[in-house]
N, C-alpha and C positions, 0 to 999 in steps of 0.2 A: 409924637416925637420919635424919630428913627433911632435905632440902637447905635451906640457909639462903638460897640465892639464889632470888629470885622475879621479878626484873626481866625484861622482854622478853616477847614472846608468840610461841609457836611457830605456824608457818603450818599451816593445815588440811591434813591428809593426804588423798591421793586422786589422781584423774586431774588432769593439767595439760595445757598446750598442746603438750607433747612427744608426746602420744599413748601414753605408756608406762602400763601397768596399775599399780595400787597394789601395793606389795610385800607379801610374807607377814608380815614383821616391820615394825612401825611405826618404822623408824629409817632414817637416811641414812648414806651412806658417801662421804666426800670424799677423792678421790685427786688431789693436786696433782702435776703432771707437767711436765717439760721435757726432751725427748729430742733428742739430736743424731744418734743412730742408731736404727734400728728393729729391732735384732737380736732383741729379745724380744717383738716385736709379736704373733706368733701365740700364744705362751704366755699373755701378758697378756690377749689377747682371749678365750681359753678361760676364764680365771678370771673375767673380767667377765661373760661369758655365764652362768656358774653363779651368780655373785654377784647379778646383776640379778633372778634369780628369787626372791631372799629379801629384799633391801633396795633402797631408792632409791639409785642410784649416780650420783654427779656427778664427772666427770673434768674438772678445771680444767687446761687444756692450754696451757702457755706455749711450746710447741715452735715452730720456724720455720714460716712459712706452708705450705710444701709438705708438711711432716710433719703439721701440723695437719689439712690436707685429707685426707691419707691415713688419719689416725686417725678422722676424722669418717666416712669411708666404711666403715671396718672396724667401727665401733661404732654405726652407725645402727640404731636400734630397740632397742639394748641399754641405753644409758646416756644421761644428760644430759651432753653434751659442750660445755664452755664455755671461752671464752678468759678469762684473768685480767681483772679489772675494770681498765679503762684509767685510772680515777681512783685506783687503789691505788698507794701510794707506799712505797718502802722498798728497801733493798739486798738483802734476802732474798726472792727470788721465791717460795719455797715459802710463806712467811707470807702474801704477797699472794694466792696461790692458795687458801690455807685461808680467808682472809677472804671471798673471792669465793664459795667453796663453802658456807660457813656462812650467808652472807646469802641464798643461793638455795635452801637446803635446805627441805624441806617438813615435817620432823619434828623433834621435841624432842631425841631421842637421836641423836647424830652420832658416827660413827667417823671419825677422821682417820688415813690410812695412807700410807706411802711405796709406791712402785710395786713393791717387792720383797716386800711383806708379803702373806701368804696365810692368811686366816682360814678356819676351817671353821664349819659351822653351830652346833656346840656353843659355840664361842668367841663368835660373834655373839650367841647367846641369853644367854650369861653376862654379856656386856657390857651388853646391854639390861636385864637384871634389876638389875645393880648401879647403872646410871644412874637407876633408879627411886628410889634413896635417897641418891645422892652426885652431885657436880657433875663429877668427873673420874675416869676410870679409866685406870690405867697397867698394861697387860698385860706379860707376859714373853715376849720373842722367843727363838727358838732357830733355828739354821741346819739346813736339810735341803735338799739333801745337804750333806756336810761335807768339802769339799776341805781341803788343808793350811792355807790361809790362814783359812778359817772355823773350823777347829780352833784355830788360834792365837788368833783374836779371842774365841773362847769362854772363854779364860782370863780375859779382862776381865769377861765376863758372870758367871762363877762367883764372882769376888772381890766384885763388886758385890752379888750375892745374899747372900754370907756377911756382908757388912758393912753392908748396908742394902737398897737396891733398885736394879735396873738401869734404864737409860734405853733404851727400845725405839724402834722405828721407827713406832710407832702409839700414839695416845692416843684416848680417847673422852670426849666432853664434852656437857653439857646445852646446847642451843642458846640457851635463855633466859639462862643464866649468861654465856655467851660474849658475847652481844649487849649485855647489861646492863653488863658491865664494859668494853665498848668494844674487845673483842678484845685483842690483845697486840702488843708492839713488833715492827716489821718491819726494824729496823736492827741485828739481832743475829745471831750465827752459830749459837749453840746454841738453836734455836728451841723445841725440846721443853721444855728446862729453863725457858725464858722463859714458856711457856704455863703450866707447872706453878706457877711462882712467882706469876704474875699471878692465877691462880685462888685460890691460898692467900691472897694479899693482899686479894682481894675478899671473903674470908670463906667461900669455897666449901670443900666437903668433898672430899678426895682419898682414893682407895684404890688400893693397888698389890698386888693378890693374887698371891703368888708361884706359885700353882697355875694361873693363867690363861695357858696356853702357846699362843702364836700363832707359826706357822711363818714363817720368813723365808728367801728365796732368797739364797744367797751372791753377792757380786759376783765378777767375774772377778779374777784375780790382779793384773792391771795397775791396775785401779781400786782394789783394796785397797791396793796400795803407794802410790798417789797420795793416799790419804786419811789416811796415818799422822800427819803433822804437823798437818793440819787438825783431826783429832779430838783430838790432844793440846792444841790451842789452846782447846778447850772448857773445859779445866781452869782457864783464867784466870778463869772465873766462879765457881770453887770453890777458894778459897785453900788450904784444908787439903789437898785432893787435889793441888794444884799443888806445894806445898812437899814433900809426901811423894814425888812423882815426881822432883822436882829433887834430892832427897837420894839417889836410887838410885845414880847414877854416882859421886859422891864416896864413898859408903859402900863401893861395890865397889872403887874405887881404894885406899881405906884398907886393906881386907881383903887385897887382892893385895900391897900394899906391906909389910904385916906378915907375909906368908907364913903365912896361917892358912887353909888350904884347908878345914879342918873347919868354920870359921865360915861359909864360903860354902855348903858343902853343907848345913849345919844351917839356914841362912836359906832356901835353896831348898826344903828339905823342909817348913819351916814354912809357906811360901807355898802349897805344894801342899796341905798339910793344911787351910789356910783355904779354898782353892778347893773342896776336897772337901766341906766343910761346906755351901758354897753349892750344890754339885751335888746333894747329898742332900736339901736343903731342899724341902719340899712335893713329895716323890716326884719330884725332878728327874731321877733316873736314867732315867725314862721317855723323856726327850728329850735328855739329856746323857750320852754314853758315858763310861765310867770313865776313858779316856785323856785326856779334855779337862782334867782337873785338872792334868795334867803340863804343860799349855800356860801355866799361870799365871805361873811365873817368867820364861818367855821373853817373854810379853806385858809383864810389869812392867819388864823390862830395856829392851825397845823403848820403852815409854812414858817411862822415865827419859831416854833419849837424845832422843826426839822433843820432850819438854817443853822442853829447852834450845833446840831449834830454834824452837819456838813462841814462846818469850820473845824470841828474836832477831828473829823476824818482827814482833813487836809493837814492839820498840825501833827496828829498822832500817828497816822498811817500813810501819809504821803499822797493821798488821793482817794477817789471813789472807786468802789469795786465795779469792774466791768468784765463779765465773763470770768475768766481765770486770771485776770490781771487787775492792776489798778491804774487809773488814769489821773494824773495830777492836774492837768490843765483843763478847765471847762471849755474855754475858747481863747484864742489869742486876742490881745488888745486890738481895737480897730486900727489896722495898718494905714500908712499913708498910701495915697494912690500910686500905683506902680506904673502908670502910663504917663 
């Protein structure tokens, strides 16, 4: 099915004033970045070196000046290294970076990826093919390696796969569609959901192939713990998910009070069974080990607890902490089609 969106004009591919050669694949890769430490610099540089041989790479770097300079030296001749557009406004710096990258990209097909996402060539080629007929592609992330906290969070991934589609750290979009719809809101926390909803509202075509697996590096355990409530805050943009999560602790308390351990065990087994459906979907066993289904009840219990804390953040503090500010809105309500 051809894309409905035709607005905007992709820039001509080829050499530009950076001196970088044209890529093997006619597509761009936008990586918005803001680092406070450079612990993973060598590993990321190796990935960018490989990636730059296949696609146009734009790193939009909002790091402090001394780190920006270090990155510029490390990536000279590999990527187009840009600061965020100073005219860009919004509380979510990642969205400002994405807008900067999409504006500067030379190709119609654009991958947007967090700094922990690691595509392979097959994944890039699959995205490129899909963008030939749709406006937005939502791949499926998996963690590799799999420390305990990545195993834990994979429970969320499997439940999402069983009940619908997961929300990865990467999306791919047609540049003409993005520019024609005016980009997406930069004052929200759940920016990927916001982009998906904006493309849908514009009348664009989205696809979320469950077989398109893209590797993701796990965060360290400290960062993982620090993200639990913030990620639960995302559910404020999805009322059904939020109400389900908020019901977990009251249901658990009721089962404990009624002294019905079989009910608790049966519920946990049902959650594991649902996660197993997600694990097996589209040959998911290739990237999701069998033990990951056992993480689903633990993740659901955590989300039930953190969802109450997220609601408290909204009511008591006006939003979730993001950098040096707070963002009140997780994502806008699904808007009506604007075309």
